[in-house]
N, C-alpha and C positions, 0 to 999 in steps of 0.2 A: 545328600543336599547338593543341588547344582552349583556351578561356579557363580552364576548370577545371584543365587540365593545366599551364598557365602559372602558375596560382596555386600548385599543388603544387610547381612548380619554385622559385618565389620563396620559398616557405616552407622548402624544403629548404636553400636557400642559407644561411639563418640557423640552422636547426635543427641543423646539423652543427657549430656552434661549441661551445665548451666549455660543458657544462651543470653546474648546481649539483648537489651530491650529494643524492640523494633516497632516502628509505626505500623500497626496492623489495621488496615481499613476493613470494616465489616463487608461481608460479601454483598454485592449489589444485585445478585440474581440467584435464583434457585431453580434447577431443572430436575425433572424426574427421570431416573434411569429405567431401562426396560424391566428390571427386577423390582422396581418400586422404590428404590433408595432416593432420598433427597440429596442432590449434589449441589453444594455451595460453590458459586462461581464468583471470583473476584474480577472486577472490571475497571480498567483505566481507559478513559475516553481520549481520543485523539485531540491534540491541541490544534485548533484551526480546522481547515478543511480535511475531512477524512479521506485518506488515500486507500485504505483497506482495513481489514480486520484480521487479527492474529489470534488463533486458538493455541494457547501455550500450555504445555504439560511439564510440570516441575520434576526435579530429580527425586530419587528414592528418599523417603523420610523427610523431605524438605517441605516447602510451602510456597505459594505464588509470591508473597510479599518479600521473600528472600532473594528476589531477582530484580530489585529496584533499579540498579544501573541500566540493565537492558530495557526494562519497562519505560524508564524515563527517556532513553534514546529513541525508542520506537514511538512513543506518544508525541514527542517533540517533532518527529519526522512525519506525523500525520496518520499514525496507525492506532486504532483502538485495540486493546489487549483484553482477551477473555481467558481466564485461567481457573480451571476447576481445582478444588482442594481434594486430592486423591486420598483414598482410605489408608494408604501406607504412610501418609504424613504423620509424624509424631504429634502434630497439632490437631489431627482429626479426632473427633470424639469417639469414633468407632474403630480406632486404630488397632486395638487389641483383638478385635473380632476377625481380622484379616491377616492371618499368619502366613509366613513363607510367600509362595507365589500366588496366593489367593487374590492378591492385589492386581494381578495381570488382567484377568477378565473384567474386574471392576473398573480398571482404567479404561478399557475399551468401551465399556458401558458409559462411562463419564463423558468421553469425547464424542461418542455417537449422539448422546442426548443433547449435548451442547451444540453440535453441528446442526442437528435437526431444529433446535431452537433458533439459531442464527439463520438457517435456510437461505444461505447466500454464499458466494465464493469466499474463501478464506485462505490464509497462510497457515499451514500446519508447522508449529514450532515446538521445540522442547530441548531439555538438557538431560544427558545421561539416560536414565530410564525413560524420561519424557521424550528424548530424542528418538528412542525406539518407537514410541507411540506415533510421533510425527511422521516418521518414515513409513510406518504401516499405513497411515492415512494416505500417503503418497504412492502406495503400491507395493511396498516390501511385503513379502509373504512369510512372516514368522509363524512358527507353530503356536497354535492356541488350543485351549481345552475344547473338547468335543461340543460343549454346549454353546460355544461362541460362533455366531453366524459369520461365515466367510463369503466373499473376500473381505479383507479389512480395508481395502482401498475405498476412499470416498471421492467421487468425481468433483465434489465442491472444493477439495483441497487443490489449489492451483500450483503451489510450490511448497517445498519443505525446507525448514531451517533446523539443522541438527547439530547441537553443541555437544561434542564428546559422546557420540552414540556408542553403545556396547558393540564389541566386535567379536572376532573369532575367539573361541574358547570361553565365551560368556554363557555357558549352560546350554539353553535350548536354541541358540542361534547356530544354524548349520550352514555349510558352504552353499552358496547360491541363493540364500534367503533374501538378500538385498538386490539380486539381479533384476527382479521385476519392477523396480522403482520406475514410476511412469511420469514423473514431473521433474522440472528443474529443481536442483537441490544445492544447498550451501552447507557443507560439512566441516566442522571446526574441531581441532584438537591442538595440543601443545606438546613439545618434546619432553616435558616433565609429567605428562598425563599418563602415568603408568598404572595399569590396573593392579590391585593387590594380589598377592599370591606369587608362587614361583613362576618364573618365565614370563612375567607380565611385560608387555611391549606397548608403548604409546601408539605405535603404528597400527595396532589392531583397531583403533577407533576410526581408521580410514577405510575399513572394509566396505561400507556402503558406497563410497566413491570408487574403490577398486573394482567392485562387482557391477556397478551400473554400466549400462550400454553407452559407449561413446556417442557423442553427438547430441546429447540431451540437455546441454547447458548445466552440467554438474560441476560445482566448484569445491575445491578442498583448500582450507586455510590451516596452515601449521604455524603456530606462534612460538617463537623461541622463549624458553624459560617459563612457560605457562603450564600449570598443573590442572587437575580436574575441576578445581573450584576458583581459579584465578586468585589464589591466595586468600580465599574467603570473600572475594568480591561478589560471588553468586553462590546460592545453594546452602553454604555453611558459613554464615557470618561469624560464628563463634571461633573460627580458626584464628590463630595468633597473627597471621599475615607474614610479611606485608602484603597488602592487596596489590595485585598486578594490574593497577588501574590503567596504565598506558596501553597495555595489550588488550584489556577489556574494551577500552574506547575504540581501538582499531577494529576489533571483532564486531562491535556494535555498528560502527560506521560502514564497514563492508557489508554487513547484513542488510542495512538500509539501502545501499546501492543495489544489492542483489534483488531485494523486494521491488524496488522501483523499476528495475530493468525487466524482471521476469514475471512479476505479478501485475505490474502497472504499465508495461510496454513503453517505458520512458527511454527514448533513444539516447538522450544525453547521459542518463544514469548508466546505460549499458556501455557507452564509450568510456565513462569514468571508471567503471568497474573493471573493464578489460584492460585499461591502462595500468591497473595495479597488479596485473599478472606478472609473477616472477617466481623462479625456482630457487632463488637465493635470498639471503637476508633474514632479518628477524620476523618478517611476516611473509611467509611463502604462500602465494596464492596461485593455484593451478586450475585448469579447466579441461574437461573432456566432453 
């Protein structure tokens, strides 16, 4: 079993416990994958004038509606959010049919079908397993099963937002896989975001930033005291907390500035974003 597979297993052990009641909005859209699967897509429309569209891929075993704080921040800022329910979600009716890493090609099918449906420029975003998907849409060259058409890069993905992407030692991710990243990117982690297993290091989540070619407007945000789930603020609301709400608000705010600056050519947003660059403090934002 790969390290990433083991992480998915460890997550599943807790994800199947009793969850709090969440406001689950029925999917607003269904697209058809290349293999003929019906993919349910949850949609939150921008409030006011639409600045752009976000294609969001959730974390392993999670679901789109478990990211409401991010969704709310993005829709209030003028972005519509489109989020497929992937087959590895414990809320997916076919979850039991996709064991182990069978969800990997299915996720690729999901986002390709959704991108084709949108057929317009979009922001590729995701958390954890979903961050890997977003980075692949932006040009990362991760190993895929032989039946998956490559390259994974979609030219319609204009920037990538990657919250806590998997890094070195996460199974099928090899050195250099993130180097082909072709778009501006915002990569977030926290100094408590330690992968499970011996030798886990939160810095591994910065591998996409470390490997990306300098000069491409790649940003890394490291938040002090933040774990993989912002204390249950995203992905796993069943966690006891406390929710790291202040840090989550900082991450959301900076992600909006990043999108406005690099997906919307907003010069004022670019100035504001770059004014937040710092290598010290509770929110360390760097650029290369």
